[in-house]
C-alpha positions as CSV (number, residue, x, y, z in Angstrom):
1,M,0.0,0.0,0.0
2,E,3.0,2.2,-0.3
3,R,1.9,2.9,-3.8
4,G,0.4,6.3,-4.8
5,T,-0.1,9.6,-3.0
6,V,-2.6,12.4,-3.1
7,A,-0.1,14.9,-4.3
8,D,-0.7,16.9,-7.5
9,K,0.5,13.9,-9.4
10,P,-1.8,11.1,-8.2
11,W,0.8,8.5,-9.0
12,G,3.3,10.1,-6.6
13,G,6.5,12.2,-6.9
14,R,8.8,9.2,-7.4
15,F,7.3,8.4,-10.9
16,G,7.8,10.3,-14.1
17,E,4.8,9.1,-15.9
18,R,1.2,8.4,-15.2
19,T,0.0,4.9,-14.1
20,D,-1.2,2.8,-17.1
21,R,-5.0,2.8,-17.2
22,R,-5.0,-1.0,-17.3
23,V,-3.0,-1.1,-14.0
24,E,-5.5,1.3,-12.4
25,E,-8.3,-1.0,-13.4
26,F,-6.4,-4.1,-12.3
27,T,-5.4,-2.7,-8.9
28,E,-8.5,-0.7,-7.9
29,S,-10.4,-1.8,-4.8
30,I,-12.9,1.0,-4.5
31,S,-15.5,-1.2,-6.1
32,F,-15.7,-3.2,-2.9
33,D,-13.8,-1.5,-0.2
34,R,-16.0,1.6,-0.2
35,R,-18.0,0.0,2.5
36,L,-15.2,0.7,4.9
37,F,-15.9,4.4,4.6
38,D,-17.3,4.8,8.1
39,Q,-14.5,2.9,9.7
40,D,-12.0,5.0,7.7
41,V,-13.5,8.2,8.9
42,R,-13.6,7.0,12.5
43,G,-10.0,5.9,12.4
44,S,-8.9,9.1,10.7
45,I,-10.7,11.3,13.2
46,A,-9.1,9.4,16.1
47,H,-5.7,9.8,14.4
48,A,-6.1,13.5,13.9
49,E,-7.1,14.0,17.5
50,M,-4.1,12.2,18.6
51,L,-1.8,14.3,16.3
52,A,-3.3,17.4,18.0
53,H,-2.9,15.8,21.4
54,V,0.9,15.3,20.9
55,G,1.4,18.7,19.1
56,L,2.1,17.4,15.6
57,I,-0.9,19.5,14.4
58,S,-2.8,22.4,16.0
59,T,-6.2,22.2,17.6
60,A,-7.6,24.4,14.9
61,E,-6.1,22.1,12.2
62,C,-7.6,19.1,13.9
63,Q,-11.0,20.8,14.0
64,Q,-10.8,21.5,10.3
65,I,-9.9,17.9,9.6
66,V,-12.7,16.5,11.7
67,R,-15.2,18.8,10.2
68,G,-14.1,17.9,6.7
69,L,-14.2,14.2,7.4
70,S,-17.6,14.4,8.9
71,E,-18.9,16.2,5.8
72,I,-17.4,13.6,3.5
73,R,-19.0,10.8,5.5
74,A,-22.4,12.5,5.3
75,E,-22.1,12.8,1.5
76,I,-21.2,9.1,1.2
77,V,-24.2,8.1,3.3
78,A,-26.4,10.4,1.2
79,G,-25.0,8.8,-2.0
80,T,-23.7,12.1,-3.4
81,F,-20.0,11.5,-3.0
82,P,-18.1,10.9,-6.3
83,F,-16.1,7.8,-6.7
84,V,-13.4,7.6,-9.4
85,L,-11.1,4.8,-10.5
86,E,-8.0,6.9,-10.3
87,R,-8.2,7.1,-6.6
88,E,-8.3,3.3,-6.4
89,D,-9.5,2.8,-2.8
90,I,-11.7,4.3,-0.1
91,H,-8.8,5.6,1.9
92,M,-7.4,7.6,-1.1
93,H,-10.9,8.9,-1.9
94,I,-11.5,10.2,1.5
95,E,-8.0,11.8,1.9
96,A,-8.1,13.3,-1.5
97,A,-11.6,14.7,-0.9
98,L,-10.4,16.2,2.4
99,I,-7.4,17.9,0.7
100,D,-9.8,19.3,-2.0
101,R,-11.9,20.9,0.7
102,I,-9.3,22.2,3.2
103,G,-6.0,22.3,1.3
104,D,-2.7,21.7,2.9
105,V,-4.2,21.1,6.3
106,G,-5.7,17.9,4.8
107,R,-2.2,16.8,3.8
108,K,-1.2,16.6,7.4
109,L,-3.8,13.9,8.2
110,H,-1.5,11.1,6.9
111,T,1.3,12.2,9.3
112,A,2.8,9.1,11.1
113,R,0.7,6.5,9.4
114,S,0.8,4.4,6.3
115,R,-2.1,2.9,4.4
116,N,-0.8,-0.4,5.7
117,D,-1.7,0.3,9.3
118,Q,-4.6,2.5,8.2
119,V,-6.2,-0.4,6.3
120,A,-5.5,-2.9,9.0
121,T,-7.3,-0.6,11.5
122,D,-10.3,0.0,9.2
123,V,-10.7,-3.7,8.6
124,K,-10.5,-4.5,12.2
125,L,-13.1,-1.9,13.1
126,W,-15.4,-3.2,10.3
127,T,-14.9,-6.8,11.4
128,R,-15.5,-6.0,15.1
129,D,-18.8,-4.3,14.1
130,A,-19.7,-7.2,12.0
131,L,-18.9,-9.7,14.7
132,D,-21.2,-7.8,17.1
133,R,-24.0,-7.8,14.5
134,I,-23.7,-11.6,14.0
135,D,-23.7,-12.2,17.7
136,G,-27.0,-10.3,17.8
137,R,-28.4,-12.4,15.0
138,L,-27.4,-15.6,16.9
139,K,-29.0,-14.4,20.1
140,T,-32.2,-13.7,18.1
141,L,-32.1,-17.2,16.7
142,Q,-31.5,-18.8,20.1
143,T,-34.4,-16.9,21.5
144,A,-36.6,-18.2,18.6
145,L,-35.5,-21.7,19.4
146,V,-36.2,-21.3,23.1
147,N,-39.6,-20.0,22.3
148,A,-40.3,-22.9,20.0
149,A,-39.2,-25.3,22.7
150,G,-41.8,-23.7,25.0
151,R,-44.5,-23.9,22.3
152,H,-43.9,-27.6,21.9
153,E,-43.6,-28.5,25.5
154,G,-44.4,-32.2,26.2
155,L,-44.3,-33.3,22.6
156,I,-42.2,-36.4,22.1
157,L,-40.1,-36.8,18.9
158,P,-38.1,-39.7,17.5
159,G,-34.4,-39.0,17.9
160,Y,-32.1,-40.2,15.2
161,T,-28.6,-41.5,14.7
162,H,-27.5,-42.5,11.1
163,L,-31.0,-41.1,10.1
164,Q,-32.5,-44.2,11.8
165,R,-34.9,-44.0,14.7
166,A,-32.9,-44.3,17.9
167,Q,-34.5,-43.1,21.1
168,P,-37.4,-40.8,22.1
169,V,-36.6,-37.2,22.9
170,L,-38.7,-34.2,24.0
171,A,-39.2,-31.6,21.3
172,A,-37.9,-29.0,23.7
173,H,-34.7,-31.0,24.1
174,Y,-34.3,-31.1,20.4
175,Y,-34.7,-27.3,20.0
176,L,-32.3,-26.7,22.9
177,A,-29.6,-28.8,21.2
178,Y,-29.4,-26.1,18.5
179,V,-29.4,-23.4,21.2
180,E,-26.2,-25.1,22.6
181,K,-24.6,-25.1,19.2
182,Y,-25.2,-21.5,18.6
183,A,-24.0,-20.8,22.1
184,R,-20.6,-22.2,21.2
185,D,-20.6,-20.1,18.1
186,R,-21.2,-17.0,20.2
187,S,-18.4,-18.0,22.5
188,R,-16.1,-18.3,19.5
189,L,-17.2,-14.9,18.3
190,T,-16.4,-13.4,21.8
191,D,-12.9,-15.0,21.8
192,C,-12.2,-13.9,18.2
193,R,-13.3,-10.4,19.0
194,S,-11.0,-10.2,22.0
195,R,-8.0,-11.3,20.0
196,L,-9.0,-8.9,17.2
197,N,-9.4,-5.9,19.5
198,V,-5.8,-4.7,19.4
199,L,-4.9,-1.4,17.7
200,P,-2.7,-1.7,14.6
201,L,-2.5,2.1,13.9
202,G,0.9,3.6,14.6
203,A,2.9,0.7,13.0
204,A,3.1,2.9,9.9
205,A,4.4,1.0,6.8
206,M,6.1,-1.7,8.8
207,A,8.8,-0.3,11.1
208,G,7.0,2.3,13.1
209,T,7.6,6.1,13.1
210,T,10.2,8.5,14.4
211,L,7.4,11.0,15.3
212,P,6.2,11.3,19.0
213,I,2.8,9.7,18.6
214,D,0.5,8.3,21.3
215,R,-0.9,5.0,20.2
216,D,-2.8,4.5,23.5
217,H,-4.7,7.7,22.9
218,V,-6.0,6.3,19.6
219,A,-6.8,2.9,21.1
220,V,-9.0,4.5,23.8
221,A,-10.8,6.6,21.2
222,L,-11.6,3.7,19.0
223,G,-12.5,1.2,21.8
224,F,-9.5,-1.1,21.4
225,E,-8.4,-3.0,24.4
226,G,-4.7,-2.7,23.7
227,V,-2.0,-1.7,21.2
228,A,-0.2,-4.1,18.8
229,A,3.3,-4.7,20.1
230,N,5.2,-5.4,16.8
231,S,5.0,-3.1,13.8
232,M,6.1,-5.8,11.3
233,D,3.5,-8.2,12.6
234,V,0.8,-5.5,12.2
235,S,1.6,-5.0,8.5
236,S,1.3,-8.7,7.7
237,D,-1.4,-9.9,10.2
238,R,-4.7,-11.1,8.9
239,D,-5.1,-13.8,11.6
240,F,-8.1,-11.9,12.9
241,L,-9.8,-11.9,9.6
242,V,-9.2,-15.6,8.9
243,E,-10.4,-16.5,12.4
244,S,-13.5,-14.5,12.0
245,V,-14.4,-16.3,8.8
246,F,-13.7,-19.6,10.4
247,V,-16.2,-18.8,13.1
248,L,-18.7,-17.8,10.4
249,T,-18.0,-21.1,8.7
250,M,-19.0,-23.0,11.9
251,V,-22.2,-20.9,12.1
252,A,-22.9,-21.7,8.5
253,E,-22.3,-25.4,9.0
254,H,-24.7,-25.5,12.0
255,L,-27.3,-23.7,9.9
256,A,-26.7,-26.1,7.0
257,G,-27.3,-29.2,9.2
258,W,-30.4,-27.7,10.7
259,A,-31.7,-26.7,7.2
260,E,-31.1,-30.2,5.8
261,E,-33.0,-31.7,8.8
262,W,-36.0,-29.4,8.3
263,V,-36.1,-30.0,4.5
264,I,-36.4,-33.7,5.3
265,W,-38.9,-33.2,8.0
266,S,-41.1,-31.1,5.8
267,T,-41.4,-33.8,3.1
268,Q,-44.6,-35.9,2.7
269,E,-42.7,-38.9,3.8
270,F,-41.8,-37.4,7.2
271,S,-44.7,-34.9,7.6
272,F,-43.2,-33.7,10.8
273,L,-43.0,-30.0,10.1
274,K,-45.3,-27.4,8.6
275,L,-43.3,-24.4,7.1
276,P,-44.9,-21.0,6.7
277,D,-46.2,-20.4,3.2
278,G,-44.5,-17.0,3.0
279,L,-41.1,-18.7,3.3
280,C,-41.7,-21.3,0.6
281,T,-42.1,-21.2,-3.1
282,G,-44.1,-23.0,-5.8
283,S,-43.3,-24.8,-9.0
284,S,-43.5,-23.3,-12.5
285,I,-45.2,-26.5,-13.7
286,M,-46.5,-28.5,-10.7
287,P,-49.3,-26.5,-9.0
288,Q,-49.3,-28.7,-5.9
289,K,-45.7,-28.0,-4.9
290,K,-44.6,-26.2,-1.8
291,N,-40.8,-26.1,-1.9
292,P,-38.6,-25.2,1.1
293,D,-36.3,-23.0,-1.1
294,V,-35.1,-20.8,1.7
295,L,-33.9,-23.7,3.7
296,E,-32.3,-25.2,0.7
297,L,-30.5,-21.9,0.0
298,I,-29.3,-21.6,3.6
299,R,-27.9,-25.1,3.2
300,G,-26.4,-24.2,-0.2
301,R,-24.9,-20.9,0.8
302,S,-22.8,-22.5,3.5
303,A,-20.6,-23.5,0.6
304,R,-19.9,-19.9,-0.1
305,V,-18.8,-19.3,3.5
306,V,-16.5,-22.4,3.4
307,G,-15.2,-21.1,0.1
308,S,-14.4,-17.7,1.6
309,L,-12.4,-19.4,4.4
310,M,-10.5,-21.5,1.9
311,T,-9.7,-18.4,-0.2
312,L,-8.3,-16.6,2.8
313,L,-6.2,-19.6,4.0
314,V,-4.6,-19.9,0.6
315,L,-4.2,-16.1,0.3
316,I,-2.0,-15.8,3.3
317,K,0.0,-19.0,2.6
318,G,3.7,-18.3,2.2
319,L,3.5,-14.5,2.4
320,P,6.8,-13.0,3.6
321,L,6.9,-10.1,6.1
322,A,5.7,-7.5,6.1
323,Y,2.9,-6.1,3.8
324,N,2.2,-7.7,0.4
325,R,-0.3,-6.5,-2.1
326,D,-1.9,-9.9,-2.1
327,L,-3.7,-8.8,1.1
328,Q,-5.9,-6.5,-0.9
329,E,-7.7,-9.7,-1.9
330,D,-8.8,-10.4,1.7
331,K,-11.8,-8.1,1.8
332,E,-14.2,-9.6,-0.8
333,P,-14.3,-13.0,0.9
334,L,-14.5,-11.3,4.3
335,F,-17.5,-9.2,3.2
336,D,-19.2,-12.1,1.4
337,A,-18.9,-14.4,4.3
338,F,-20.4,-11.9,6.7
339,D,-23.2,-10.9,4.3
340,T,-24.1,-14.5,3.6
341,V,-24.2,-15.6,7.3
342,D,-26.1,-12.4,8.3
343,A,-28.8,-13.0,5.7
344,C,-29.1,-16.7,6.6
345,L,-29.4,-16.1,10.3
346,D,-32.0,-13.4,9.7
347,L,-34.3,-15.8,7.8
348,A,-33.5,-18.8,10.1
349,S,-35.1,-16.9,13.0
350,V,-38.2,-16.1,10.9
351,I,-38.5,-19.8,9.9
352,V,-38.2,-21.1,13.5
353,D,-40.7,-18.5,14.7
354,G,-43.2,-19.5,11.9
355,A,-42.7,-23.3,11.7
356,T,-44.9,-25.8,13.6
357,L,-44.2,-29.4,14.5
358,R,-47.2,-31.5,13.4
359,A,-48.0,-33.2,16.7
360,D,-50.7,-35.4,15.2
361,K,-48.5,-36.8,12.4
362,I,-45.6,-37.4,14.8
363,A,-47.8,-39.0,17.5
364,A,-49.4,-41.4,14.9
365,R,-46.0,-43.0,14.2
366,I,-44.1,-42.3,17.4
367,D,-44.2,-46.0,18.5
368,E,-42.5,-47.2,15.3
369,G,-38.8,-48.0,15.4
370,F,-38.5,-49.5,18.9
371,L,-37.5,-46.2,20.5
372,D,-37.9,-47.8,23.9
373,A,-35.4,-50.6,23.3
374,T,-32.4,-48.9,25.0
375,T,-34.6,-48.1,28.0
376,L,-35.6,-51.8,28.3
377,M,-31.9,-52.8,28.1
378,E,-31.1,-50.3,31.0
379,Y,-34.1,-51.8,33.0
380,L,-32.2,-55.2,32.8
381,I,-29.0,-53.5,33.8
382,K,-30.7,-52.2,36.9
383,Q,-31.8,-55.7,37.6
384,G,-28.1,-56.8,37.7
385,V,-27.8,-58.1,34.1
386,P,-24.5,-57.2,32.4
387,Q,-24.9,-54.5,29.7
388,R,-23.7,-56.7,26.9
389,T,-26.1,-59.5,28.0
390,G,-28.9,-57.1,28.2
391,H,-28.1,-55.7,24.8
392,E,-28.3,-59.2,23.3
393,I,-31.6,-60.0,25.1
394,V,-33.3,-56.9,23.9
395,G,-32.0,-57.4,20.4
396,H,-33.6,-60.8,20.4
397,L,-36.9,-59.3,21.6
398,V,-36.8,-56.6,18.9
399,G,-36.4,-59.3,16.3
400,L,-39.3,-61.3,17.8
401,A,-41.6,-58.2,17.8
402,E,-40.7,-57.5,14.2
403,K,-41.7,-61.1,13.2
404,K,-45.0,-60.6,15.0
405,G,-45.5,-57.2,13.3
406,G,-45.8,-55.3,16.6
407,R,-44.1,-53.3,19.2
408,L,-42.1,-54.4,22.3
409,A,-45.1,-53.6,24.4
410,D,-47.2,-56.0,22.3
411,L,-45.1,-59.0,23.3
412,S,-46.7,-61.3,25.8
413,D,-45.5,-61.8,29.4
414,D,-44.3,-65.3,28.3
415,D,-42.2,-63.7,25.6
416,F,-40.5,-61.6,28.1
417,R,-40.1,-64.3,30.7
418,Q,-38.6,-66.7,28.2
419,A,-36.1,-64.0,27.2
420,H,-34.9,-63.6,30.8
421,P,-36.3,-64.4,34.2
422,K,-35.8,-60.8,35.3
423,L,-38.4,-59.6,32.8
424,D,-41.5,-59.9,34.9
425,P,-44.7,-58.0,34.3
426,S,-43.3,-54.9,36.0
427,V,-41.2,-54.4,32.8
428,R,-44.3,-52.9,31.1
429,Q,-43.8,-49.7,33.2
430,T,-40.7,-49.2,31.1
431,L,-42.2,-49.8,27.6
432,G,-43.6,-47.2,25.3
433,V,-42.1,-43.8,24.5
434,A,-43.8,-41.9,27.3
435,N,-42.4,-44.4,29.9
436,A,-39.0,-44.3,28.2
437,I,-38.9,-40.5,28.4
438,N,-39.8,-40.5,32.1
439,A,-37.2,-43.1,32.8
440,F,-34.3,-40.8,31.9
441,R,-32.3,-39.5,34.9
442,S,-28.9,-38.1,33.8
443,Y,-27.9,-34.4,33.7
444,G,-28.3,-33.1,30.2
445,S,-30.7,-35.9,29.2
446,T,-34.2,-35.6,27.7
447,A,-35.7,-36.3,31.2
448,P,-38.7,-33.9,31.6
449,D,-37.3,-32.3,34.7
450,Q,-33.9,-31.8,33.2
451,V,-35.3,-30.2,30.0
452,A,-37.6,-27.9,32.1
453,K,-34.5,-26.7,34.1
454,Q,-32.5,-26.2,30.9
455,L,-35.3,-24.3,29.3
456,L,-35.7,-22.0,32.3
457,G,-31.9,-21.6,32.4
458,W,-31.7,-20.6,28.8
459,K,-34.5,-18.1,29.1
460,A,-32.6,-16.4,31.9
461,R,-29.2,-16.5,30.1
462,L,-30.6,-15.0,26.9
463,E,-32.3,-12.2,28.9
464,M,-28.9,-11.3,30.5
465,S,-26.7,-11.7,27.4
C-alpha cells in the first residue's frame, strides 16, 4: 500500500509518468472497499485528534480535519460522493476529498501513518462491528429456538442416529440442542473479538515512526483493548480476519445441518413439520408444490462461506513479512462471508418462529422403530444383568416383535419371561415412548425435569446476554 499519494500527481512524486490505465483497473479496490468508509473516517478522526494531542498539528487544524471528514462521511451516506477509478480505494478517496476541501491542512492527516496500518485498522473496526452484528443475530435465533421449545412442551419426537430411529426425545430437548450449538458459536465470536481488539494504527508502513505519537490515545478513542506490540506483525497480520471467517463457517455449518433436517422433516414422507407459506415457493409447472427453497439456499450458501475461508487460507499461505499487495484480496471473501451468514441467520429466525411441528402426524408414528429398546436394556442393567447381555436379550426381543409385526409392548408376558427371568410383568412400566422419556435421569438428558430446568436456564441466560 506504499503505492500512490494524493499529491498533484496522483501516481506520486517518485514516478515520471502516469500509471497505465490497465494497471489502475487491475489494482483498484474502490468497487468493494468503499463499504469501509465509516471505519476509515472514524479511524482518521481518532488519528487527527491524537496528532493534535501530541502537538504534531494544531487544535484548529484538527477541528478542520474532523469537520471535513464528517462532511465527507455524510455525503457518502447520502449517495452524493463521487467515486473515481484513479483514486483506487476508499482511503485515497477520503483523503483526496479532504485535501480538495481544506487544502494543505488535509495533507497533514497522513502524518505518522501508512495505508498499511490504516487499512488494518479499518478492517479490524469493520470486522469488530460485523462480529457484534452476527452475535446479535445468533441471540435472536437462540431466542426463537427457546420460544419454539416452549410452544412444543411435552411433545415427544423420535431421535435419530444415522438417520435411523434411535430413542425418544422431547421436542424441547431437540430445540435446545441447537441453542447449545449457537452458544458455542457465540463463545467463539467473543474469543475472536477479544484477539482482534488490538490497535494496529501507529505501526506505519512496517517499522513504526520517528514521530512522537501516542498510540494508546487512539486505542482508547476507537475502543481497542490494547496496542499491537510489533509493527512488522501489524503489516502482515490477517489472523483476525481468517479466524472471523472460520467462526462464520462454523455458524454456516450449523445452519446447513439444521436446514437439511427441516427440509427432510417437511417432506410428505416425514410430515413432521409445517413451514410458513410465506417462506416457501411454488413450481413453474407443478401446481401442488410447496418447496422449502429458503432452507435449501441456507444449506447451499454454507458452501460460499466455506469457500471464503479457503480463499483466505490460501491467500496468506507463504507470504513473507511484512505487507504484500496480495492482502488487498482479503476483503471480498470477508465481506461475502459476513453478508451471507447475516442473511441466513435473519431468515433462520423467521423460519423457526413460523414453523410448527405436526404433533398429530408425529404421534401417529411415534411408537414405530422400537424407540424404547435402550430403556428396556437399561431396565435389565438395573436388575443386575450385564450390559452386553442385556443388549443381546433386547435385540432378540426386537427381532421377535418384528416377526410378530408389533411393538415391544405388544409382546406377551411369556415372551419376556422366556427371554430372561428378570423380565417380569413390571417391565411394562418401562415400555412405550412416554415411559421411556420418564425413565431418563442423567444431567443433560431428555428427562422432563432436566429439560424444564435447561429451558428456564436458557431463558434467563438470553435475557442477560
